[in-house]
PDB file with SEQRES, HELIX, SHEET and CRYST1 records, atoms N, CA, C and O in Angstrom:
SEQRES   1 A   49  MET GLY ALA SER ARG GLN LEU VAL ILE ALA ALA ILE VAL          
SEQRES   2 A   49  VAL VAL PHE LEU HIS MET TYR HIS ASN VAL ASP LEU MET          
SEQRES   3 A   49  VAL LYS HIS SER VAL LYS ARG THR ILE LEU ILE GLU CYS          
SEQRES   4 A   49  ASN ALA LYS ALA ILE GLU GLN ARG LEU GLU                      
HELIX    1 AA1 GLY A    2  LEU A   48  1                                  47    
CRYST1    1.000    1.000    1.000  90.00  90.00  90.00 P 1           1          
ATOM      1  N   MET A   1      43.789  27.533 -39.027  1.00  0.00           N  
ATOM      2  CA  MET A   1      42.582  26.801 -38.635  1.00  0.00           C  
ATOM      3  C   MET A   1      42.751  26.212 -37.226  1.00  0.00           C  
ATOM      4  O   MET A   1      41.868  26.339 -36.378  1.00  0.00           O  
ATOM      5  N   GLY A   2      43.897  25.569 -36.995  1.00  0.00           N  
ATOM      6  CA  GLY A   2      44.130  24.962 -35.696  1.00  0.00           C  
ATOM      7  C   GLY A   2      44.218  25.981 -34.579  1.00  0.00           C  
ATOM      8  O   GLY A   2      43.780  25.725 -33.458  1.00  0.00           O  
ATOM      9  N   ALA A   3      44.796  27.158 -34.892  1.00  0.00           N  
ATOM     10  CA  ALA A   3      44.965  28.209 -33.886  1.00  0.00           C  
ATOM     11  C   ALA A   3      43.616  28.767 -33.448  1.00  0.00           C  
ATOM     12  O   ALA A   3      43.393  28.988 -32.258  1.00  0.00           O  
ATOM     13  N   SER A   4      42.709  28.998 -34.411  1.00  0.00           N  
ATOM     14  CA  SER A   4      41.401  29.557 -34.067  1.00  0.00           C  
ATOM     15  C   SER A   4      40.600  28.552 -33.241  1.00  0.00           C  
ATOM     16  O   SER A   4      39.822  28.934 -32.367  1.00  0.00           O  
ATOM     17  N   ARG A   5      40.795  27.273 -33.525  1.00  0.00           N  
ATOM     18  CA  ARG A   5      40.105  26.242 -32.756  1.00  0.00           C  
ATOM     19  C   ARG A   5      40.594  26.249 -31.309  1.00  0.00           C  
ATOM     20  O   ARG A   5      39.801  26.094 -30.380  1.00  0.00           O  
ATOM     21  N   GLN A   6      41.897  26.428 -31.122  1.00  0.00           N  
ATOM     22  CA  GLN A   6      42.458  26.507 -29.765  1.00  0.00           C  
ATOM     23  C   GLN A   6      41.902  27.722 -29.030  1.00  0.00           C  
ATOM     24  O   GLN A   6      41.626  27.656 -27.832  1.00  0.00           O  
ATOM     25  N   LEU A   7      41.737  28.837 -29.754  1.00  0.00           N  
ATOM     26  CA  LEU A   7      41.181  30.049 -29.145  1.00  0.00           C  
ATOM     27  C   LEU A   7      39.755  29.804 -28.675  1.00  0.00           C  
ATOM     28  O   LEU A   7      39.369  30.219 -27.582  1.00  0.00           O  
ATOM     29  N   VAL A   8      38.978  29.128 -29.508  1.00  0.00           N  
ATOM     30  CA  VAL A   8      37.584  28.826 -29.149  1.00  0.00           C  
ATOM     31  C   VAL A   8      37.547  27.950 -27.901  1.00  0.00           C  
ATOM     32  O   VAL A   8      36.765  28.197 -26.983  1.00  0.00           O  
ATOM     33  N   ILE A   9      38.395  26.929 -27.873  1.00  0.00           N  
ATOM     34  CA  ILE A   9      38.443  26.032 -26.707  1.00  0.00           C  
ATOM     35  C   ILE A   9      38.856  26.811 -25.456  1.00  0.00           C  
ATOM     36  O   ILE A   9      38.286  26.622 -24.381  1.00  0.00           O  
ATOM     37  N   ALA A  10      39.852  27.688 -25.606  1.00  0.00           N  
ATOM     38  CA  ALA A  10      40.312  28.503 -24.478  1.00  0.00           C  
ATOM     39  C   ALA A  10      39.188  29.402 -23.971  1.00  0.00           C  
ATOM     40  O   ALA A  10      39.003  29.554 -22.764  1.00  0.00           O  
ATOM     41  N   ALA A  11      38.436  29.999 -24.905  1.00  0.00           N  
ATOM     42  CA  ALA A  11      37.328  30.882 -24.527  1.00  0.00           C  
ATOM     43  C   ALA A  11      36.258  30.101 -23.771  1.00  0.00           C  
ATOM     44  O   ALA A  11      35.722  30.580 -22.772  1.00  0.00           O  
ATOM     45  N   ILE A  12      35.949  28.901 -24.248  1.00  0.00           N  
ATOM     46  CA  ILE A  12      34.938  28.063 -23.585  1.00  0.00           C  
ATOM     47  C   ILE A  12      35.396  27.712 -22.167  1.00  0.00           C  
ATOM     48  O   ILE A  12      34.605  27.750 -21.224  1.00  0.00           O  
ATOM     49  N   VAL A  13      36.674  27.373 -22.027  1.00  0.00           N  
ATOM     50  CA  VAL A  13      37.220  27.025 -20.706  1.00  0.00           C  
ATOM     51  C   VAL A  13      37.116  28.212 -19.754  1.00  0.00           C  
ATOM     52  O   VAL A  13      36.724  28.056 -18.598  1.00  0.00           O  
ATOM     53  N   VAL A  14      37.471  29.405 -20.250  1.00  0.00           N  
ATOM     54  CA  VAL A  14      37.406  30.615 -19.420  1.00  0.00           C  
ATOM     55  C   VAL A  14      35.970  30.876 -18.971  1.00  0.00           C  
ATOM     56  O   VAL A  14      35.720  31.146 -17.796  1.00  0.00           O  
ATOM     57  N   VAL A  15      35.032  30.795 -19.909  1.00  0.00           N  
ATOM     58  CA  VAL A  15      33.614  31.022 -19.581  1.00  0.00           C  
ATOM     59  C   VAL A  15      33.139  29.975 -18.574  1.00  0.00           C  
ATOM     60  O   VAL A  15      32.435  30.299 -17.617  1.00  0.00           O  
ATOM     61  N   PHE A  16      33.529  28.720 -18.796  1.00  0.00           N  
ATOM     62  CA  PHE A  16      33.121  27.641 -17.897  1.00  0.00           C  
ATOM     63  C   PHE A  16      33.655  27.875 -16.488  1.00  0.00           C  
ATOM     64  O   PHE A  16      32.930  27.723 -15.505  1.00  0.00           O  
ATOM     65  N   LEU A  17      34.937  28.248 -16.402  1.00  0.00           N  
ATOM     66  CA  LEU A  17      35.541  28.506 -15.090  1.00  0.00           C  
ATOM     67  C   LEU A  17      34.855  29.676 -14.394  1.00  0.00           C  
ATOM     68  O   LEU A  17      34.623  29.639 -13.185  1.00  0.00           O  
ATOM     69  N   HIS A  18      34.532  30.717 -15.166  1.00  0.00           N  
ATOM     70  CA  HIS A  18      33.865  31.891 -14.607  1.00  0.00           C  
ATOM     71  C   HIS A  18      32.491  31.504 -14.062  1.00  0.00           C  
ATOM     72  O   HIS A  18      32.115  31.911 -12.963  1.00  0.00           O  
ATOM     73  N   MET A  19      31.746  30.713 -14.838  1.00  0.00           N  
ATOM     74  CA  MET A  19      30.422  30.275 -14.401  1.00  0.00           C  
ATOM     75  C   MET A  19      30.537  29.397 -13.163  1.00  0.00           C  
ATOM     76  O   MET A  19      29.758  29.530 -12.219  1.00  0.00           O  
ATOM     77  N   TYR A  20      31.528  28.488 -13.177  1.00  0.00           N  
ATOM     78  CA  TYR A  20      31.729  27.590 -12.039  1.00  0.00           C  
ATOM     79  C   TYR A  20      32.037  28.397 -10.780  1.00  0.00           C  
ATOM     80  O   TYR A  20      31.535  28.091  -9.698  1.00  0.00           O  
ATOM     81  N   HIS A  21      32.870  29.435 -10.931  1.00  0.00           N  
ATOM     82  CA  HIS A  21      33.227  30.289  -9.800  1.00  0.00           C  
ATOM     83  C   HIS A  21      31.979  30.967  -9.235  1.00  0.00           C  
ATOM     84  O   HIS A  21      31.795  31.012  -8.018  1.00  0.00           O  
ATOM     85  N   ASN A  22      31.117  31.496 -10.117  1.00  0.00           N  
ATOM     86  CA  ASN A  22      29.892  32.162  -9.677  1.00  0.00           C  
ATOM     87  C   ASN A  22      28.962  31.181  -8.972  1.00  0.00           C  
ATOM     88  O   ASN A  22      28.372  31.512  -7.943  1.00  0.00           O  
ATOM     89  N   VAL A  23      28.830  29.972  -9.524  1.00  0.00           N  
ATOM     90  CA  VAL A  23      27.978  28.954  -8.900  1.00  0.00           C  
ATOM     91  C   VAL A  23      28.537  28.596  -7.525  1.00  0.00           C  
ATOM     92  O   VAL A  23      27.787  28.449  -6.559  1.00  0.00           O  
ATOM     93  N   ASP A  24      29.861  28.456  -7.446  1.00  0.00           N  
ATOM     94  CA  ASP A  24      30.526  28.129  -6.185  1.00  0.00           C  
ATOM     95  C   ASP A  24      30.217  29.192  -5.131  1.00  0.00           C  
ATOM     96  O   ASP A  24      29.910  28.868  -3.984  1.00  0.00           O  
ATOM     97  N   LEU A  25      30.302  30.470  -5.530  1.00  0.00           N  
ATOM     98  CA  LEU A  25      30.001  31.565  -4.601  1.00  0.00           C  
ATOM     99  C   LEU A  25      28.543  31.505  -4.162  1.00  0.00           C  
ATOM    100  O   LEU A  25      28.242  31.687  -2.982  1.00  0.00           O  
ATOM    101  N   MET A  26      27.633  31.249  -5.110  1.00  0.00           N  
ATOM    102  CA  MET A  26      26.210  31.189  -4.796  1.00  0.00           C  
ATOM    103  C   MET A  26      25.922  30.052  -3.823  1.00  0.00           C  
ATOM    104  O   MET A  26      25.147  30.213  -2.879  1.00  0.00           O  
ATOM    105  N   VAL A  27      26.554  28.898  -4.060  1.00  0.00           N  
ATOM    106  CA  VAL A  27      26.340  27.741  -3.182  1.00  0.00           C  
ATOM    107  C   VAL A  27      26.842  28.049  -1.777  1.00  0.00           C  
ATOM    108  O   VAL A  27      26.156  27.772  -0.794  1.00  0.00           O  
ATOM    109  N   LYS A  28      28.050  28.628  -1.683  1.00  0.00           N  
ATOM    110  CA  LYS A  28      28.601  28.974  -0.367  1.00  0.00           C  
ATOM    111  C   LYS A  28      27.689  29.965   0.348  1.00  0.00           C  
ATOM    112  O   LYS A  28      27.454  29.844   1.550  1.00  0.00           O  
ATOM    113  N   HIS A  29      27.177  30.946  -0.396  1.00  0.00           N  
ATOM    114  CA  HIS A  29      26.312  31.960   0.194  1.00  0.00           C  
ATOM    115  C   HIS A  29      25.022  31.319   0.706  1.00  0.00           C  
ATOM    116  O   HIS A  29      24.584  31.621   1.817  1.00  0.00           O  
ATOM    117  N   SER A  30      24.408  30.439  -0.089  1.00  0.00           N  
ATOM    118  CA  SER A  30      23.152  29.822   0.326  1.00  0.00           C  
ATOM    119  C   SER A  30      23.372  28.875   1.500  1.00  0.00           C  
ATOM    120  O   SER A  30      22.504  28.739   2.362  1.00  0.00           O  
ATOM    121  N   VAL A  31      24.539  28.217   1.536  1.00  0.00           N  
ATOM    122  CA  VAL A  31      24.842  27.336   2.671  1.00  0.00           C  
ATOM    123  C   VAL A  31      24.984  28.167   3.940  1.00  0.00           C  
ATOM    124  O   VAL A  31      24.466  27.799   4.995  1.00  0.00           O  
ATOM    125  N   LYS A  32      25.697  29.299   3.830  1.00  0.00           N  
ATOM    126  CA  LYS A  32      25.850  30.192   4.988  1.00  0.00           C  
ATOM    127  C   LYS A  32      24.491  30.667   5.472  1.00  0.00           C  
ATOM    128  O   LYS A  32      24.228  30.694   6.675  1.00  0.00           O  
ATOM    129  N   ARG A  33      23.616  31.047   4.522  1.00  0.00           N  
ATOM    130  CA  ARG A  33      22.289  31.538   4.889  1.00  0.00           C  
ATOM    131  C   ARG A  33      21.495  30.443   5.584  1.00  0.00           C  
ATOM    132  O   ARG A  33      20.822  30.696   6.583  1.00  0.00           O  
ATOM    133  N   THR A  34      21.574  29.225   5.055  1.00  0.00           N  
ATOM    134  CA  THR A  34      20.846  28.105   5.659  1.00  0.00           C  
ATOM    135  C   THR A  34      21.319  27.870   7.086  1.00  0.00           C  
ATOM    136  O   THR A  34      20.508  27.654   7.986  1.00  0.00           O  
ATOM    137  N   ILE A  35      22.633  27.911   7.293  1.00  0.00           N  
ATOM    138  CA  ILE A  35      23.195  27.702   8.634  1.00  0.00           C  
ATOM    139  C   ILE A  35      22.716  28.804   9.580  1.00  0.00           C  
ATOM    140  O   ILE A  35      22.338  28.530  10.719  1.00  0.00           O  
ATOM    141  N   LEU A  36      22.734  30.052   9.101  1.00  0.00           N  
ATOM    142  CA  LEU A  36      22.274  31.168   9.934  1.00  0.00           C  
ATOM    143  C   LEU A  36      20.807  30.996  10.303  1.00  0.00           C  
ATOM    144  O   LEU A  36      20.426  31.216  11.453  1.00  0.00           O  
ATOM    145  N   ILE A  37      19.979  30.602   9.331  1.00  0.00           N  
ATOM    146  CA  ILE A  37      18.545  30.417   9.586  1.00  0.00           C  
ATOM    147  C   ILE A  37      18.339  29.304  10.615  1.00  0.00           C  
ATOM    148  O   ILE A  37      17.518  29.435  11.523  1.00  0.00           O  
ATOM    149  N   GLU A  38      19.094  28.201  10.466  1.00  0.00           N  
ATOM    150  CA  GLU A  38      18.993  27.083  11.420  1.00  0.00           C  
ATOM    151  C   GLU A  38      19.362  27.549  12.832  1.00  0.00           C  
ATOM    152  O   GLU A  38      18.668  27.230  13.797  1.00  0.00           O  
ATOM    153  N   CYS A  39      20.458  28.305  12.945  1.00  0.00           N  
ATOM    154  CA  CYS A  39      20.909  28.795  14.251  1.00  0.00           C  
ATOM    155  C   CYS A  39      19.865  29.718  14.866  1.00  0.00           C  
ATOM    156  O   CYS A  39      19.572  29.623  16.058  1.00  0.00           O  
ATOM    157  N   ASN A  40      19.304  30.611  14.053  1.00  0.00           N  
ATOM    158  CA  ASN A  40      18.277  31.528  14.545  1.00  0.00           C  
ATOM    159  C   ASN A  40      17.049  30.762  15.006  1.00  0.00           C  
ATOM    160  O   ASN A  40      16.468  31.088  16.041  1.00  0.00           O  
ATOM    161  N   ALA A  41      16.648  29.746  14.249  1.00  0.00           N  
ATOM    162  CA  ALA A  41      15.475  28.947  14.609  1.00  0.00           C  
ATOM    163  C   ALA A  41      15.703  28.252  15.947  1.00  0.00           C  
ATOM    164  O   ALA A  41      14.805  28.219  16.788  1.00  0.00           O  
ATOM    165  N   LYS A  42      16.892  27.698  16.152  1.00  0.00           N  
ATOM    166  CA  LYS A  42      17.199  27.022  17.416  1.00  0.00           C  
ATOM    167  C   LYS A  42      17.189  28.013  18.574  1.00  0.00           C  
ATOM    168  O   LYS A  42      16.687  27.706  19.655  1.00  0.00           O  
ATOM    169  N   ALA A  43      17.745  29.200  18.346  1.00  0.00           N  
ATOM    170  CA  ALA A  43      17.781  30.222  19.392  1.00  0.00           C  
ATOM    171  C   ALA A  43      16.368  30.646  19.771  1.00  0.00           C  
ATOM    172  O   ALA A  43      16.066  30.828  20.951  1.00  0.00           O  
ATOM    173  N   ILE A  44      15.506  30.804  18.777  1.00  0.00           N  
ATOM    174  CA  ILE A  44      14.114  31.206  19.030  1.00  0.00           C  
ATOM    175  C   ILE A  44      13.392  30.105  19.808  1.00  0.00           C  
ATOM    176  O   ILE A  44      12.643  30.389  20.742  1.00  0.00           O  
ATOM    177  N   GLU A  45      13.620  28.847  19.418  1.00  0.00           N  
ATOM    178  CA  GLU A  45      12.993  27.721  20.130  1.00  0.00           C  
ATOM    179  C   GLU A  45      13.408  27.708  21.596  1.00  0.00           C  
ATOM    180  O   GLU A  45      12.576  27.478  22.474  1.00  0.00           O  
ATOM    181  N   GLN A  46      14.690  27.952  21.867  1.00  0.00           N  
ATOM    182  CA  GLN A  46      15.182  27.945  23.241  1.00  0.00           C  
ATOM    183  C   GLN A  46      14.541  29.073  24.051  1.00  0.00           C  
ATOM    184  O   GLN A  46      14.235  28.894  25.230  1.00  0.00           O  
ATOM    185  N   ARG A  47      14.337  30.229  23.423  1.00  0.00           N  
ATOM    186  CA  ARG A  47      13.713  31.356  24.131  1.00  0.00           C  
ATOM    187  C   ARG A  47      12.262  31.059  24.469  1.00  0.00           C  
ATOM    188  O   ARG A  47      11.764  31.464  25.519  1.00  0.00           O  
ATOM    189  N   LEU A  48      11.577  30.340  23.560  1.00  0.00           N  
ATOM    190  CA  LEU A  48      10.155  30.063  23.761  1.00  0.00           C  
ATOM    191  C   LEU A  48       9.925  29.049  24.882  1.00  0.00           C  
ATOM    192  O   LEU A  48       8.865  29.048  25.508  1.00  0.00           O  
ATOM    193  N   GLU A  49      10.914  28.185  25.139  1.00  0.00           N  
ATOM    194  CA  GLU A  49      10.726  27.157  26.173  1.00  0.00           C  
ATOM    195  C   GLU A  49      10.652  27.743  27.570  1.00  0.00           C  
ATOM    196  O   GLU A  49      10.496  27.004  28.542  1.00  0.00           O  
TER     197      GLU A  49                                                      
END                                                                             
């Protein structure tokens, strides 16, 4: 009984870590995109002046 409970906890931890990793990648990607968009917007503004 105790062993199966440990397995369940281990499985939950693995799934949680996997999800956290994916969220981390998504956040980094969206931050990079936001920075690129900001840089492009500034470059366009400078050209228009």
